[in-house]
C-alpha positions in Angstrom: 10.1 21.0 -22.0 12.8 18.8 -20.5 15.9 18.2 -22.6 16.3 14.5 -23.6 19.0 13.8 -21.0 17.1 15.5 -18.3 13.9 13.6 -19.3 15.8 10.3 -19.1 17.1 11.2 -15.6 13.6 12.2 -14.5 12.2 8.8 -15.6 15.1 7.0 -13.9 14.4 8.3 -10.4 10.7 7.1 -10.1 11.8 3.7 -11.5 14.6 3.5 -8.9 12.1 4.3 -6.2 9.9 1.5 -7.3 12.8 -1.0 -7.4 14.1 0.2 -4.0 10.8 -0.9 -2.4 11.7 -4.5 -3.1 15.2 -4.3 -1.7 15.3 -6.5 1.4 15.3 -4.7 4.7 18.4 -6.6 5.7 20.4 -4.1 3.5 19.4 -1.3 5.9 21.8 0.8 7.9 21.9 3.5 10.5 22.5 7.2 10.0 23.2 8.5 13.5 20.0 7.4 15.4 17.9 6.9 12.3 17.3 3.4 10.9 17.2 3.6 7.1 16.3 1.1 4.5 17.5 1.6 0.9 14.1 3.0 -0.1 14.1 5.5 2.8 17.7 6.6 2.0 16.8 7.1 -1.6 13.7 9.1 -0.8 15.8 11.3 1.6 18.5 12.0 -1.0 16.0 12.5 -3.8 13.6 14.7 -2.0 15.2 18.0 -3.0 15.1 16.9 -6.7 11.5 15.8 -6.3 10.4 19.1 -4.7 12.2 21.1 -7.3 10.6 19.2 -10.2 7.2 19.4 -8.5 7.6 23.2 -8.2 8.1 23.3 -11.9 4.9 21.3 -12.5 2.9 23.5 -10.2 4.0 26.6 -12.1 3.2 25.1 -15.5 0.0 25.0 -17.6 0.1 21.2 -17.4 -0.8 21.1 -13.7 -4.3 20.1 -12.6 -5.2 20.0 -8.9 -6.2 16.7 -7.3 -7.5 16.6 -3.7 -4.6 14.3 -2.8 -2.1 17.1 -3.7 -3.3 18.9 -0.6 -4.2 15.9 1.6 -0.9 14.0 1.3 1.2 16.9 2.7 -1.3 17.7 5.4 -1.4 14.1 6.4 2.4 13.8 6.5 2.6 17.0 8.7 -0.1 15.6 11.0 1.8 12.4 11.5 4.8 14.3 12.9 2.7 16.8 14.8 0.5 14.1 16.5 3.5 12.0 17.6 5.4 15.1 18.8 2.4 16.0 21.0 2.4 12.6 22.7 6.0 11.3 22.5 8.1 14.5 21.9 9.7 15.9 18.8 12.8 13.6 18.8 10.6 10.5 18.8 8.2 12.0 16.3 11.1 12.6 13.8 12.3 9.0 14.1 8.8 7.4 14.0 6.2 9.7 12.6 8.9 11.3 10.3 9.7 8.0 8.8 6.0 7.2 8.2 5.5 10.6 6.7 8.6 10.2 4.4 7.4 6.8 3.1 3.9 8.2 2.6 4.6 11.4 0.9 7.9 10.6 -0.9 6.6 8.1 -3.5 3.4 10.1 -4.0 5.3 13.3 -4.8 7.8 11.5 -7.1 5.0 10.1 -9.2 3.3 13.5 -9.3 6.5 15.3 -10.2 7.9 13.1 -12.9 4.9 11.3 -14.6 3.8 13.7 -17.2 2.4 11.4 -19.9 0.3 8.2 -20.1 3.3 6.3 -21.6 5.4 7.3 -18.6 2.7 6.0 -16.2 2.6 2.7 -18.2 6.4 2.3 -17.8 6.2 2.8 -14.1 3.5 0.2 -13.9 5.6 -2.2 -15.9 8.7 -1.7 -13.6 6.5 -2.3 -10.6 5.0 -5.5 -12.0 8.4 -6.9 -13.1 10.0 -6.1 -9.7 7.0 -7.7 -8.0 7.2 -10.8 -10.2 10.9 -11.2 -9.3 10.0 -10.9 -5.6 7.3 -13.6 -6.2 9.8 -16.1 -7.7 12.2 -15.4 -4.8 9.4 -16.3 -2.4 9.9 -19.9 -3.4 13.1 -20.0 -1.3 11.2 -19.6 2.0 9.2 -22.9 2.1 12.1 -24.7 0.5 14.6 -23.8 3.2 12.0 -23.4 6.0 13.4 -20.0 6.7 12.7 -16.4 5.5 15.9 -16.4 3.5 15.9 -12.8 2.4 15.2 -11.6 5.9 16.7 -13.7 8.7 19.2 -15.4 6.4 20.5 -12.3 4.7 20.5 -10.3 8.0 23.0 -12.8 9.4 25.4 -11.8 6.6 24.8 -8.0 6.7 24.5 -7.9 10.5 21.3 -5.8 10.3 19.0 -6.1 13.3 15.2 -5.8 12.9 13.4 -3.6 15.3 9.8 -3.4 14.2 8.9 -7.1 13.8 11.3 -9.1 15.9 9.3 -11.8 17.6 9.7 -15.5 18.5 8.6 -18.0 15.9 5.0 -19.0 16.2 4.2 -22.2 14.2 0.4 -21.4 14.2 1.1 -18.0 12.6 4.2 -18.8 10.5 2.9 -22.0 8.9 -0.2 -22.4 6.8 -1.3 -25.3 4.5 1.7 -27.3 5.7 4.4 -24.9 4.6 6.2 -21.8 5.9 4.4 -18.7 4.7 6.6 -16.8 2.3 7.5 -13.1 2.5 10.3 -13.0 -0.2 12.3 -9.7 0.1 9.5 -7.9 2.0 8.9 -7.5 5.7 6.0 -9.8 6.4 3.8 -12.5 4.7 0.6 -10.4 4.6 2.5 -7.4 3.3 4.1 -9.6 0.7 0.7 -10.9 -0.3 -0.9 -7.5 -0.6 1.9 -6.3 -2.8 1.6 -9.4 -5.0 -2.1 -8.8 -5.3 -1.7 -5.2 -6.4 0.9 -6.2 -9.0 -1.3 -9.0 -10.3 -4.1 -6.5 -10.9 -1.8 -4.0 -12.5 -0.7 -6.7 -15.1 -3.9 -5.8 -16.9 -1.9 -3.1 -18.7 0.9 -5.4 -19.7 1.0 -7.5 -22.9 2.7 -10.5 -24.4 5.3 -12.7 -22.7 6.0 -10.0 -20.1 2.4 -10.1 -18.9 2.5 -13.9 -18.6 5.7 -14.0 -16.7 4.6 -11.3 -14.3 1.3 -13.0 -13.6 3.1 -16.3 -13.0 5.6 -14.7 -10.6 3.1 -12.6 -8.7 0.7 -15.5 -8.6 3.3 -17.8 -7.0 4.1 -15.1 -4.4 0.4 -14.5 -3.7 -0.2 -18.2 -3.1 2.9 -18.8 -1.0 2.0 -15.9 1.4 -0.9 -18.1 2.5 -3.0 -15.2 3.7 -6.8 -15.0 3.1 -6.9 -11.1 3.1 -4.8 -10.6 -0.2 -6.5 -13.7 -1.7 -9.9 -12.3 -1.2 -8.7 -8.8 -2.3 -7.6 -10.4 -5.6 -11.0 -12.0 -6.2 -12.7 -8.7 -5.4 -10.3 -6.8 -7.7 -10.8 -9.2 -10.6 -14.6 -8.8 -10.1 -14.4 -5.1 -10.1 -12.1 -5.1 -13.2 -14.7 -7.2 -15.2 -17.4 -4.9 -13.8 -15.6 -1.9 -15.3 -15.1 -3.7 -18.6 -18.7 -4.9 -19.2 -20.9 -2.4 -17.4 -21.0 0.8 -19.5 -23.5 3.1 -17.8 -22.1 6.1 -15.9 -23.8 5.4 -12.6 -22.2 2.0 -12.3 -20.3 2.8 -9.1 -23.3 4.2 -7.3 -25.2 1.0 -8.3 -22.4 -1.2 -7.0 -22.2 0.7 -3.7 -25.9 0.3 -3.1 -25.8 -3.4 -4.0 -22.9 -3.9 -1.6 -24.7 -2.1 1.1 -27.8 -4.2 0.5 -25.8 -7.5 0.7 -24.1 -6.4 3.9 -27.5 -5.5 5.4 -28.9 -8.9 4.5 -26.0 -10.7 6.2 -26.4 -8.4 9.2 -30.1 -9.0 9.6 -30.3 -12.7 8.6 -27.6 -14.0 10.9 -27.4 -14.1 14.6 -23.7 -13.3 14.6 -22.9 -11.5 11.3 -19.2 -11.0 12.0 -18.8 -14.7 13.0 -20.5 -15.7 9.8 -18.1 -13.6 7.8 -15.1 -14.9 9.7 -16.2 -18.6 9.3 -16.8 -18.2 5.5 -14.2 -15.8 4.3 -11.0 -16.5 6.3 -8.6 -19.5 6.2 -8.6 -19.5 10.0 -11.7 -18.1 11.7 -9.8 -17.6 14.9 -7.8 -14.8 13.3 -11.0 -12.8 12.7 -12.2 -13.2 16.2 -8.7 -12.2 17.5 -8.9 -9.0 15.4 -12.2 -8.1 16.9 -10.7 -8.4 20.4 -7.9 -6.1 19.3 -10.4 -3.6 18.1 -12.3 -3.7 21.4 -9.1 -3.3 23.5 -7.2 -0.8 21.4 -10.3 1.1 20.4 -11.0 1.8 24.1 -7.4 3.0 24.5 -7.7 5.4 21.5 -10.8 7.0 23.0 -8.7 8.2 25.9 -6.8 10.5 23.5 -8.9 10.6 20.2 -7.2 13.7 18.7 -3.5 12.8 18.9 -3.6 9.1 19.6 -1.6 7.3 22.3 1.8 7.5 20.5 4.2 4.9 19.2 4.2 2.8 22.4 3.5 -0.9 22.2 2.6 -0.9 25.9 -1.1 -0.1 25.3 -3.8 -1.3 27.6 -4.8 -4.9 26.8 -5.0 -8.4 28.5 -1.6 -9.9 29.4 -2.1 -12.8 26.8 -2.8 -10.4 23.9 0.0 -9.4 21.5 0.9 -5.8 20.9 0.4 -6.3 17.2 -2.6 -4.4 15.7 -3.8 -5.9 12.4 -5.6 -2.9 11.1 -4.4 0.2 9.3 -7.2 2.4 10.5 -7.0 1.3 14.1 -3.2 1.5 14.3 -3.2 4.8 12.6 -5.7 6.1 15.1 -3.4 4.9 17.9 -0.3 6.5 16.3 -1.8 9.8 14.9 -5.3 10.0 16.4 -8.6 9.6 14.7 -7.9 12.7 12.5 -4.8 11.0 11.2 -6.7 7.8 10.3 -9.3 9.9 8.5 -6.7 12.0 6.6 -4.9 8.8 5.4 -8.2 7.5 4.0 -9.1 10.8 2.4 -5.7 11.1 0.8 -6.0 7.7 -0.9 -9.5 8.5 -2.1 -8.5 12.1 -3.1 -6.0 10.7 -5.6 -9.1 9.5 -7.6 -10.7 13.0 -7.6 -9.8 13.8 -11.2 -12.0 11.6 -13.4 -10.7 9.4 -16.2 -13.3 8.2 -18.6 -13.2 6.3 -21.9 -13.5 8.5 -24.9 -15.0 7.7 -28.3 -11.5 6.9 -29.6 -8.0 6.6 -28.3 -5.6 9.5 -28.8 -1.9 9.6 -29.1 -1.7 11.4 -25.7 -4.1 9.3 -23.7 -5.0 5.8 -24.9 -7.5 3.2 -23.8 -4.7 1.4 -22.0 -4.1 4.5 -19.9 -7.8 4.5 -19.0 -7.5 0.8 -18.0 -4.5 1.7 -15.8 -6.5 4.5 -14.1 -9.4 2.1 -13.5 -7.1 -0.4 -12.0 -5.6 2.2 -9.7 -9.1 3.2 -8.6 -9.7 -0.5 -7.7 -6.4 -0.5 -5.7 -7.6 2.6 -3.8 -10.8 0.8 -2.9 -8.9 -2.3 -1.8 -6.6 -0.2 0.4 -9.6 1.1 2.2 -11.2 -2.3 2.4 -8.1 -4.3 3.5 -7.2 -1.5 6.0 -9.7 -2.9 8.4 -7.9 -6.2 8.8 -4.3 -5.5 7.6 -1.8 -3.0 8.9 0.0 -1.2 6.1 3.6 -0.3 6.8 7.0 -0.5 5.2 7.0 -1.6 1.5 3.2 -1.8 1.1 2.8 1.6 2.7 5.1 3.1 0.0 3.2 1.1 -2.7 -0.1 2.7 -1.6 1.5 6.2 -1.9 3.1 5.3 -5.3 -0.2 4.0 -6.8 -2.0 7.1 -5.5 0.5 9.4 -7.1 0.2 7.5 -10.4 -3.6 7.8 -10.3 -3.5 11.5 -9.6 -1.0 12.0 -12.4 -3.2 10.1 -14.9 -6.1 12.3 -13.8 -4.1 15.3 -14.6 -3.1 14.0 -18.0 -6.7 13.1 -18.9 -7.9 16.6 -17.8 -5.4 18.6 -19.9 
């Protein structure tokens, strides 16, 4: 058992990691040749404490194995190995190493420090409150016609952006007549996905806090003006009600078969099924067609080196008019880490749900119905990560959110299995 003071410190660290995800990138700095955000710096400093605490958990009777406990470290190691094979070890440490740190750090922190359902609930509350504040801050962008907490703040701190510096494109930056918001995060779609995840997690909140978080996150989600997170919210709400009102144990198998049948009907009943989907489910159908062209061009490049990918280069084979941006987690991961890397990431997210959490006949002091609802919501977020990964590239803050929610889900599975 942890002493009270030690227990307080143990709870403070994962909460700080959650909050650090929402600190604007403009507060970043350099350590030698490494570009660090506040979240990355905190993970680096805290990693010895996280590993030590995780070792204590692994040696205790509380521990229950989840598939993600194996897959997350393997995936992180593969990220570095694959890039080292293509670009060399120095580049792999700076690029693949950062991706690995942001992927495994939040996951291990949740696994190491979340030992009870109430602790998991508190982390969810911190995440929702931080996201709501970010949602309210997003109002500044369309008001000032500038991404205030990115470009504006960077002019004060002197921080230079490397990953997403590009010339302003009105067709991409403006939607519905206003500048797409990104608040304190790196990009409007990432901002929208994080707002979507937080909105779904407000299911476990109550009272005035729940209302304020839903208003803040709802504002941020709307102002991102991106169809992907909007559609993800609709799907997430539908799945949440499905969990609530469909009691039989085979409900997920039934839903999978129903979804496959609907997809088959669209595929067989339309001349151009992908075109039908783009025209009916996106704000701008041209973005869907553009993504398909990226898949065709970059997919062919990946097949020249399917095991280790083509490295971190942005100079991949494509037409001169096509941007180097790849709007798909699974395609971009295959380019960076090879097809095995892309598969490992997906299996890691799914593996976090390997320990079942079911509703019991009555709530207990150790594991309540609200904990079950939180676990169900995290299952939904895992599905949305897989689903959105085909049209959204996860990096930076949303990349860490995926790892954090996976760690929370694995921790809840362990608590339920004890």
